TORMIBA-798898 format. One record per atom (N, C-alpha, C): x, y, z; atom name; residue in three letters; residue number from 1. Coordinates in steps of 0.001 Angstrom, whole numbers, plus 500000, padded with zeros to 6 digits. Atoms other than C-alpha are relative to their C-alpha. Example, Ala and Ser with C-alpha at 12.3 -4.5 7.8 and 13.67 -1.06 7.14 Angstrom:
ATOM; X; Y; Z; atom; res; n
ATOM; 500890; 498810; 500000; N; ALA; 1;
ATOM; 512300; 495500; 507800; CA; ALA; 1;
ATOM; 500900; 501200; 500000; C; ALA; 1;
ATOM; 499180; 498810; 499940; N; SER; 2;
ATOM; 513670; 498940; 507140; CA; SER; 2;
ATOM; 499230; 501090; 500730; C; SER; 2;
***
This chain:
ATOM; X; Y; Z; atom; res; n
ATOM; 499316; 500867; 498997; N; MET; 1;
ATOM; 928498; 388526; 542572; CA; MET; 1;
ATOM; 500025; 500752; 501314; C; MET; 1;
ATOM; 499864; 499198; 498787; N; GLY; 2;
ATOM; 928625; 391394; 545080; CA; GLY; 2;
ATOM; 499030; 499628; 501090; C; GLY; 2;
ATOM; 501009; 500245; 498938; N; ASP; 3;
ATOM; 925398; 390440; 546899; CA; ASP; 3;
ATOM; 500253; 498618; 500634; C; ASP; 3;
ATOM; 499701; 501290; 499470; N; GLN; 4;
ATOM; 926849; 386919; 547490; CA; GLN; 4;
ATOM; 501198; 499999; 500911; C; GLN; 4;
ATOM; 498755; 499920; 499198; N; SER; 5;
ATOM; 929863; 388218; 549408; CA; SER; 5;
ATOM; 499717; 499590; 501434; C; SER; 5;
ATOM; 500124; 500457; 498625; N; LYS; 6;
ATOM; 930304; 386437; 552714; CA; LYS; 6;
ATOM; 500685; 500891; 500952; C; LYS; 6;
ATOM; 499273; 499143; 499005; N; PRO; 7;
ATOM; 931157; 388389; 555852; CA; PRO; 7;
ATOM; 501128; 499236; 500576; C; PRO; 7;
ATOM; 498856; 500613; 499227; N; LEU; 8;
ATOM; 934400; 387743; 557717; CA; LEU; 8;
ATOM; 499513; 499931; 501464; C; LEU; 8;
ATOM; 500331; 500124; 498647; N; ALA; 9;
ATOM; 933777; 386458; 561219; CA; ALA; 9;
ATOM; 501334; 499699; 500710; C; ALA; 9;
ATOM; 498701; 500114; 499298; N; TRP; 10;
ATOM; 936841; 387018; 563429; CA; TRP; 10;
ATOM; 499899; 499307; 501309; C; TRP; 10;
ATOM; 500038; 500728; 498716; N; LEU; 11;
ATOM; 937109; 384337; 566180; CA; LEU; 11;
ATOM; 501165; 500454; 500798; C; LEU; 11;
ATOM; 498764; 499553; 499244; N; HIS; 12;
ATOM; 940624; 385628; 567066; CA; HIS; 12;
ATOM; 500884; 500623; 498994; C; HIS; 12;
ATOM; 498985; 499388; 500804; N; GLY; 13;
ATOM; 943397; 387773; 565848; CA; GLY; 13;
ATOM; 499523; 501236; 499114; C; GLY; 13;
ATOM; 500335; 498936; 500867; N; GLU; 14;
ATOM; 943532; 390779; 563579; CA; GLU; 14;
ATOM; 501181; 500258; 499068; C; GLU; 14;
ATOM; 498965; 499630; 500997; N; VAL; 15;
ATOM; 945434; 392111; 560586; CA; VAL; 15;
ATOM; 500166; 501450; 500021; C; VAL; 15;
ATOM; 499797; 498508; 499969; N; LYS; 16;
ATOM; 946842; 395560; 561285; CA; LYS; 16;
ATOM; 501487; 500324; 499965; C; LYS; 16;
ATOM; 498590; 499514; 500041; N; THR; 17;
ATOM; 950003; 397599; 560957; CA; THR; 17;
ATOM; 500242; 500872; 501178; C; THR; 17;
ATOM; 499256; 501262; 499971; N; PRO; 18;
ATOM; 952069; 396986; 562969; CA; PRO; 18;
ATOM; 499164; 498903; 500714; C; PRO; 18;
ATOM; 498719; 500550; 500415; N; PRO; 19;
ATOM; 952883; 394105; 563310; CA; PRO; 19;
ATOM; 500125; 499770; 498495; C; PRO; 19;
ATOM; 499914; 500273; 501443; N; PHE; 20;
ATOM; 952017; 393486; 559620; CA; PHE; 20;
ATOM; 500584; 501365; 499361; C; PHE; 20;
ATOM; 499578; 498840; 500809; N; SER; 21;
ATOM; 953777; 395843; 557153; CA; SER; 21;
ATOM; 498794; 500426; 499276; C; SER; 21;
ATOM; 501147; 499531; 500753; N; GLN; 22;
ATOM; 951383; 397936; 555153; CA; GLN; 22;
ATOM; 499717; 499121; 498755; C; GLN; 22;
ATOM; 500161; 500827; 501137; N; GLU; 23;
ATOM; 952069; 395802; 552050; CA; GLU; 23;
ATOM; 499363; 498682; 500325; C; GLU; 23;
ATOM; 500546; 501315; 499611; N; ALA; 24;
ATOM; 951375; 392540; 553862; CA; ALA; 24;
ATOM; 498519; 500154; 500419; C; ALA; 24;
ATOM; 501365; 499742; 499506; N; ARG; 25;
ATOM; 948224; 394015; 555416; CA; ARG; 25;
ATOM; 499075; 500127; 498767; C; ARG; 25;
ATOM; 500791; 499763; 501225; N; ILE; 26;
ATOM; 946964; 395114; 551966; CA; ILE; 26;
ATOM; 499799; 498671; 499240; C; ILE; 26;
ATOM; 500052; 501278; 500668; N; GLU; 27;
ATOM; 947782; 391682; 550491; CA; GLU; 27;
ATOM; 499024; 499116; 500720; C; GLU; 27;
ATOM; 500926; 500833; 499265; N; ALA; 28;
ATOM; 945970; 389923; 553311; CA; ALA; 28;
ATOM; 498559; 500428; 499783; C; ALA; 28;
ATOM; 501353; 499465; 500272; N; GLY; 29;
ATOM; 942942; 392188; 552788; CA; GLY; 29;
ATOM; 499473; 499610; 498576; C; GLY; 29;
ATOM; 500382; 500384; 501382; N; PHE; 30;
ATOM; 942901; 391471; 549055; CA; PHE; 30;
ATOM; 499641; 498529; 499949; C; PHE; 30;
ATOM; 500239; 501481; 500042; N; LEU; 31;
ATOM; 943155; 387668; 549548; CA; LEU; 31;
ATOM; 498679; 499711; 500819; C; LEU; 31;
ATOM; 501214; 500226; 499210; N; LEU; 32;
ATOM; 940444; 387770; 552234; CA; LEU; 32;
ATOM; 498723; 500433; 499211; C; LEU; 32;
ATOM; 501123; 499509; 500818; N; ARG; 33;
ATOM; 938172; 389799; 549887; CA; ARG; 33;
ATOM; 499652; 498950; 498921; C; ARG; 33;
ATOM; 500241; 501033; 501019; N; GLN; 34;
ATOM; 938634; 387162; 547157; CA; GLN; 34;
ATOM; 499267; 498812; 500599; C; GLN; 34;
ATOM; 500695; 501077; 499322; N; LEU; 35;
ATOM; 937595; 384473; 549657; CA; LEU; 35;
ATOM; 498533; 500351; 500252; C; LEU; 35;
ATOM; 501273; 499576; 499709; N; GLN; 36;
ATOM; 934584; 386493; 550654; CA; GLN; 36;
ATOM; 499073; 499948; 498737; C; GLN; 36;
ATOM; 500751; 499968; 501254; N; GLU; 37;
ATOM; 933560; 386667; 547000; CA; GLU; 37;
ATOM; 499889; 498604; 499358; C; GLU; 37;
ATOM; 500171; 501370; 500447; N; GLY; 38;
ATOM; 933703; 382922; 546674; CA; GLY; 38;
ATOM; 501071; 499398; 499100; C; GLY; 38;
ATOM; 498880; 500595; 500775; N; GLU; 39;
ATOM; 936994; 382477; 544903; CA; GLU; 39;
ATOM; 500648; 498940; 500796; C; GLU; 39;
ATOM; 499311; 501076; 499339; N; VAL; 40;
ATOM; 938871; 379359; 545679; CA; VAL; 40;
ATOM; 501520; 500225; 499795; C; VAL; 40;
ATOM; 498585; 499714; 500074; N; LEU; 41;
ATOM; 942501; 380075; 546484; CA; LEU; 41;
ATOM; 500856; 498738; 500204; C; LEU; 41;
ATOM; 499131; 501159; 499857; N; GLY; 42;
ATOM; 945259; 377523; 546061; CA; GLY; 42;
ATOM; 501448; 500501; 500301; C; GLY; 42;
ATOM; 498590; 499596; 499778; N; LEU; 43;
ATOM; 949045; 377548; 546482; CA; LEU; 43;
ATOM; 500421; 500975; 498957; C; LEU; 43;
ATOM; 499258; 499827; 498720; N; PRO; 44;
ATOM; 951050; 379639; 546954; CA; PRO; 44;
ATOM; 499238; 500759; 501069; C; PRO; 44;
ATOM; 500688; 499140; 499057; N; HIS; 45;
ATOM; 948379; 381774; 548673; CA; HIS; 45;
ATOM; 499284; 499293; 501166; C; HIS; 45;
ATOM; 500812; 500737; 498954; N; SER; 46;
ATOM; 946372; 379116; 550534; CA; SER; 46;
ATOM; 500201; 498501; 499885; C; SER; 46;
ATOM; 499925; 501502; 500080; N; ARG; 47;
ATOM; 946572; 375458; 551448; CA; ARG; 47;
ATOM; 499036; 499429; 500982; C; ARG; 47;
ATOM; 500907; 500642; 499062; N; PRO; 48;
ATOM; 944105; 373093; 553012; CA; PRO; 48;
ATOM; 500680; 499573; 501357; C; PRO; 48;
ATOM; 499492; 500342; 498655; N; MET; 49;
ATOM; 944523; 372337; 556740; CA; MET; 49;
ATOM; 499039; 498915; 500596; C; MET; 49;
ATOM; 500909; 501060; 499444; N; PRO; 50;
ATOM; 942645; 368998; 557298; CA; PRO; 50;
ATOM; 500349; 499657; 501374; C; PRO; 50;
ATOM; 499555; 500334; 498593; N; SER; 51;
ATOM; 944636; 368581; 560551; CA; SER; 51;
ATOM; 499130; 500870; 501024; C; SER; 51;
ATOM; 500870; 499201; 499190; N; ILE; 52;
ATOM; 942345; 371385; 561918; CA; ILE; 52;
ATOM; 498571; 499623; 499824; C; ILE; 52;
ATOM; 501477; 500384; 500200; N; GLY; 53;
ATOM; 939026; 370414; 560235; CA; GLY; 53;
ATOM; 499713; 500129; 498569; C; GLY; 53;
ATOM; 500571; 499866; 501380; N; THR; 54;
ATOM; 936913; 370284; 557121; CA; THR; 54;
ATOM; 499887; 501434; 499629; C; THR; 54;
ATOM; 500124; 498616; 500537; N; HIS; 55;
ATOM; 936949; 373434; 554982; CA; HIS; 55;
ATOM; 500932; 500972; 500675; C; HIS; 55;
ATOM; 498998; 499061; 499374; N; CYS; 56;
ATOM; 939908; 374807; 557014; CA; CYS; 56;
ATOM; 501173; 500122; 499096; C; CYS; 56;
ATOM; 498891; 499706; 500855; N; HIS; 57;
ATOM; 942765; 376472; 555242; CA; HIS; 57;
ATOM; 500904; 500949; 500695; C; HIS; 57;
ATOM; 499004; 499059; 499451; N; GLU; 58;
ATOM; 945876; 378475; 555894; CA; GLU; 58;
ATOM; 500360; 500994; 498928; C; GLU; 58;
ATOM; 499652; 498879; 500975; N; LEU; 59;
ATOM; 946260; 381814; 554085; CA; LEU; 59;
ATOM; 501509; 500398; 500278; C; LEU; 59;
ATOM; 498539; 499722; 499804; N; ARG; 60;
ATOM; 949950; 382588; 553502; CA; ARG; 60;
ATOM; 500267; 501400; 499446; C; ARG; 60;
ATOM; 499607; 498629; 500410; N; VAL; 61;
ATOM; 951123; 386168; 553479; CA; VAL; 61;
ATOM; 501427; 500280; 500394; C; VAL; 61;
ATOM; 498595; 499762; 499740; N; ARG; 62;
ATOM; 954798; 386940; 553113; CA; ARG; 62;
ATOM; 500199; 501435; 500255; C; ARG; 62;
ATOM; 499696; 498654; 499589; N; ASP; 63;
ATOM; 956103; 390026; 554815; CA; ASP; 63;
ATOM; 501560; 500163; 499861; C; ASP; 63;
ATOM; 498598; 499790; 500238; N; ALA; 64;
ATOM; 959543; 391583; 554678; CA; ALA; 64;
ATOM; 500838; 498968; 500804; C; ALA; 64;
ATOM; 499134; 500975; 499234; N; ASP; 65;
ATOM; 960984; 389377; 557489; CA; ASP; 65;
ATOM; 499039; 499029; 500788; C; ASP; 65;
ATOM; 500875; 500955; 499339; N; LYS; 66;
ATOM; 957905; 387332; 558579; CA; LYS; 66;
ATOM; 499169; 499259; 499003; C; LYS; 66;
ATOM; 500988; 500800; 500790; N; ASN; 67;
ATOM; 955624; 384620; 557229; CA; ASN; 67;
ATOM; 498729; 499923; 500777; C; ASN; 67;
ATOM; 501286; 499947; 499323; N; TRP; 68;
ATOM; 952118; 385479; 558353; CA; TRP; 68;
ATOM; 499148; 498809; 499553; C; TRP; 68;
ATOM; 500940; 501029; 500271; N; ARG; 69;
ATOM; 949524; 382714; 558477; CA; ARG; 69;
ATOM; 498652; 500395; 500629; C; ARG; 69;
ATOM; 501418; 499706; 499510; N; ILE; 70;
ATOM; 945737; 383267; 558770; CA; ILE; 70;
ATOM; 499309; 498672; 499797; C; ILE; 70;
ATOM; 500794; 501255; 500052; N; ILE; 71;
ATOM; 943844; 380117; 559601; CA; ILE; 71;
ATOM; 498506; 500347; 499851; C; ILE; 71;
ATOM; 501420; 499668; 500209; N; TYR; 72;
ATOM; 940314; 380251; 558222; CA; TYR; 72;
ATOM; 499226; 498788; 499620; C; TYR; 72;
ATOM; 500913; 501084; 500430; N; ARG; 73;
ATOM; 937315; 378047; 557562; CA; ARG; 73;
ATOM; 498872; 500652; 499166; C; ARG; 73;
ATOM; 500989; 499519; 500907; N; ILE; 74;
ATOM; 934875; 378503; 554737; CA; ILE; 74;
ATOM; 498668; 499321; 500459; C; ILE; 74;
ATOM; 501355; 500409; 499656; N; ASP; 75;
ATOM; 931259; 378223; 556069; CA; ASP; 75;
ATOM; 499056; 500436; 498910; C; ASP; 75;
ATOM; 501000; 499558; 500921; N; ASP; 76;
ATOM; 928091; 378612; 554129; CA; ASP; 76;
ATOM; 499636; 501423; 500031; C; ASP; 76;
ATOM; 500392; 498575; 499795; N; ASP; 77;
ATOM; 927383; 381961; 555594; CA; ASP; 77;
ATOM; 501083; 500983; 500356; C; ASP; 77;
ATOM; 498928; 499078; 499573; N; ALA; 78;
ATOM; 930780; 383418; 556480; CA; ALA; 78;
ATOM; 501382; 499354; 499757; C; ALA; 78;
ATOM; 498604; 500450; 499966; N; ILE; 79;
ATOM; 934547; 383126; 556286; CA; ILE; 79;
ATOM; 500478; 500215; 501468; C; ILE; 79;
ATOM; 499500; 499807; 498560; N; LEU; 80;
ATOM; 935770; 382428; 559886; CA; LEU; 80;
ATOM; 501493; 500112; 500041; C; LEU; 80;
ATOM; 498575; 499783; 499709; N; ILE; 81;
ATOM; 939125; 383793; 560876; CA; ILE; 81;
ATOM; 500236; 499372; 501367; C; ILE; 81;
ATOM; 499798; 500768; 498742; N; VAL; 82;
ATOM; 940361; 381327; 563511; CA; VAL; 82;
ATOM; 501278; 500441; 500721; C; VAL; 82;
ATOM; 498707; 499692; 499353; N; GLU; 83;
ATOM; 943962; 382468; 564120; CA; GLU; 83;
ATOM; 500862; 500779; 499017; C; GLU; 83;
ATOM; 499030; 499272; 500806; N; VAL; 84;
ATOM; 946577; 384899; 562846; CA; VAL; 84;
ATOM; 501332; 499880; 500701; C; VAL; 84;
ATOM; 498728; 500108; 499247; N; PHE; 85;
ATOM; 950232; 384172; 563643; CA; PHE; 85;
ATOM; 501161; 500082; 498949; C; PHE; 85;
ATOM; 498771; 499956; 500791; N; ASN; 86;
ATOM; 953801; 384527; 562411; CA; ASN; 86;
ATOM; 500634; 498631; 500038; C; ASN; 86;
ATOM; 499468; 501413; 499990; N; LYS; 87;
ATOM; 955067; 381150; 561296; CA; LYS; 87;
ATOM; 501509; 500088; 499991; C; LYS; 87;
ATOM; 498590; 499976; 499902; N; THR; 88;
ATOM; 958595; 380580; 562311; CA; THR; 88;
ATOM; 500677; 498634; 499699; C; THR; 88;
ATOM; 499485; 501371; 500255; N; THR; 89;
ATOM; 959003; 376815; 561615; CA; THR; 89;
ATOM; 499348; 499459; 498714; C; THR; 89;
ATOM; 500576; 500582; 501212; N; ARG; 90;
ATOM; 958274; 374589; 558649; CA; ARG; 90;
ATOM; 498578; 499504; 500192; C; ARG; 90;
ATOM; 501356; 500514; 499776; N; SER; 91;
ATOM; 955282; 372977; 560255; CA; SER; 91;
ATOM; 499197; 500875; 500917; C; SER; 91;
ATOM; 500856; 499172; 499086; N; THR; 92;
ATOM; 952339; 374603; 561984; CA; THR; 92;
ATOM; 500134; 499392; 501377; C; THR; 92;
ATOM; 499815; 500423; 498611; N; PRO; 93;
ATOM; 952886; 374406; 565747; CA; PRO; 93;
ATOM; 498739; 499265; 500448; C; PRO; 93;
ATOM; 501125; 500861; 499429; N; LYS; 94;
ATOM; 950752; 371740; 567496; CA; LYS; 94;
ATOM; 499055; 500798; 500841; C; LYS; 94;
ATOM; 500865; 499248; 499130; N; ASN; 95;
ATOM; 949484; 374312; 569981; CA; ASN; 95;
ATOM; 499025; 500876; 499182; C; ASN; 95;
ATOM; 500868; 499229; 500852; N; VAL; 96;
ATOM; 948085; 376415; 567168; CA; VAL; 96;
ATOM; 498915; 499207; 499439; C; VAL; 96;
ATOM; 501061; 500947; 500533; N; ILE; 97;
ATOM; 946264; 373457; 565668; CA; ILE; 97;
ATOM; 498984; 499709; 501042; C; ILE; 97;
ATOM; 500879; 500266; 498904; N; GLU; 98;
ATOM; 944815; 372637; 569067; CA; GLU; 98;
ATOM; 499130; 501210; 500389; C; GLU; 98;
ATOM; 500747; 498793; 499733; N; ILE; 99;
ATOM; 943738; 376232; 569749; CA; ILE; 99;
ATOM; 498927; 500209; 498932; C; ILE; 99;
ATOM; 500930; 499783; 501091; N; CYS; 100;
ATOM; 942074; 376469; 566338; CA; CYS; 100;
ATOM; 498864; 498980; 500099; C; CYS; 100;
ATOM; 501031; 500988; 499841; N; LYS; 101;
ATOM; 940181; 373166; 566924; CA; LYS; 101;
ATOM; 499036; 500408; 501139; C; LYS; 101;
ATOM; 500801; 499632; 498819; N; LYS; 102;
ATOM; 939006; 374443; 570311; CA; LYS; 102;
ATOM; 499040; 501163; 499643; C; LYS; 102;
ATOM; 500812; 498772; 500323; N; ARG; 103;
ATOM; 937821; 377793; 568936; CA; ARG; 103;
ATOM; 498922; 499540; 499017; C; ARG; 103;
ATOM; 501040; 500381; 500949; N; LEU; 104;
ATOM; 935950; 376164; 566080; CA; LEU; 104;
ATOM; 498880; 499112; 500704; C; LEU; 104;
ATOM; 500987; 500840; 499225; N; SER; 105;
ATOM; 934346; 373566; 568456; CA; SER; 105;
ATOM; 499064; 500890; 500770; C; SER; 105;
ATOM; 500871; 499091; 499231; N; LYS; 106;
ATOM; 933170; 376364; 570716; CA; LYS; 106;
ATOM; 499096; 500786; 499143; C; LYS; 106;
ATOM; 500847; 499218; 500913; N; TYR; 107;
ATOM; 931892; 378433; 567774; CA; TYR; 107;
ATOM; 498819; 499108; 499529; C; TYR; 107;
ATOM; 501083; 500928; 500510; N; ASP; 108;
ATOM; 929942; 375369; 566343; CA; ASP; 108;
ATOM; 498990; 499739; 501074; C; ASP; 108;
ATOM; 500954; 500278; 498902; N; THR; 109;
ATOM; 928447; 374674; 569812; CA; THR; 109;
ATOM; 499107; 501246; 500219; C; THR; 109;
ATOM; 500788; 498762; 499737; N; ASP; 110;
ATOM; 927426; 378328; 570319; CA; ASP; 110;
ATOM; 498988; 500232; 498885; C; ASP; 110;
ATOM; 500882; 499773; 501135; N; GLN; 111;
ATOM; 925825; 378355; 566799; CA; GLN; 111;
ATOM; 498751; 499134; 500180; C; GLN; 111;
ATOM; 501089; 500947; 499945; N; GLN; 112;
ATOM; 923647; 375354; 567669; CA; GLN; 112;
ATOM; 499009; 500399; 501170; C; GLN; 112;
ATOM; 500836; 499641; 498901; N; GLU; 113;
ATOM; 922209; 376956; 570861; CA; GLU; 113;
ATOM; 498980; 500971; 499655; C; GLU; 113;
***
């Protein structure tokens, strides 16, 4: 399965300590590695985000006092990391959804050129 591992393509954001605790960073890395190897993650770790687009999901990483979210899209050739943020409300902020849509739209346009 190793040769089928997809690379991570970071459109924005990073996972590092700080602001992530070491435990949260390790968990995020572990979950991203699972995605790279083709595993399908469901709740509580990941949930679909159709409001952003097809194949878009939100990775959920709990930290000591923060709820990190990593918005990603599963493409045929890579896992795209679209945004990393600390979620402070129940719903994903509208500006985050809009920014993610813009980044993906730009990425898709750039890929076609």
